[in-house]
Structures are given as C-alpha cells and as structure tokens.
C-alpha positions, 0 to 999 in steps of 0.5 A: 810452560809445558811442551805443548804450549811451547810448541804452540808458541813456536808454531804461532811465531813461525806463522807471524814470521811468514807473514812478516809481522810481530806476534800478538800472543793471547792470554788464556782468558782472552775472549774470542767470538766463534760462530754458533754453528762452528764445525771444526770439520767444516772447511774452510776455517776463517778467522779475522782479528779486529782491534780489541774491544770491550772484553773481546780480543778481536778474533772472530772464527767461523767455518764454511764458505759464508759468514752469517750476518746475524747480529748474534752469530758469534758465541764467546769462548776463552782462548784456553778452551780453544787451545785445549781442543788442539784445533790446528788453526790455533796456530794463527791466533798470534797474528795481530789486529788487522790480520785474517786467515783461511785454512783448509786441507792443503790450502792456507791464506794469511793476509792483512786487511786494513778494513778491519780497523774501519768497522 
C-alpha cells in the first residue's frame, strides 16, 4: 500500500472513530453513484450510504443544497477514480451502510439515518 492510500485509510478510520462506528472500507472497483451535475467546488458535498444493491456499494454523492429527484440523476463511477481525484470528502467513504455526511468549508456533519434501510 503506498503512503497516500495508507494516509486515506488513516483518515477514514479517524472519521469512523469520531462517529463511533466500525469502518466499512471500499474496494477500488466498488461502484458509487455521483450526481450528474456534481461540482467538487459546489459546496456543500452530500453523501449517503444505502445498503449495497446490484453492483453498487450503496454510496450516493451530490453537490449543492438540493438532491435532484430525477430517476437518472446519478452516474456511476468506481471508487478508484474518486480516490484518484483526491477530493477531500473521500475520507467519509468508509462509513458503513446507514450513514450520511455533509461537508462544506469549515463545517462537517456525520450522522446515522435508519431511513436509509427502508428505501
């Protein structure tokens, strides 16, 4: 494991420790839904993790205040491509199913949402 991946694992472990939950690390080939108009500079960045289904790991990420209700809003991207972009919010992606995050400059919120299991 190179040092950048090791640092990411340490960041992800620290996030999970703060949330008092066990990390659920992703594999490079795990597939994530990302809003088709995603803008890494479009704060805040929102993420939620449903239970894994089909070929998806359960993570859905979007930028901005509102989540689109369009049925085809999310594009699929492999985790390894997200990591390669070195976006700072990648540190949240070891949170297990049922967790959400919202990250903006100077602000962070991490919480468990039971409703993510009921969809």
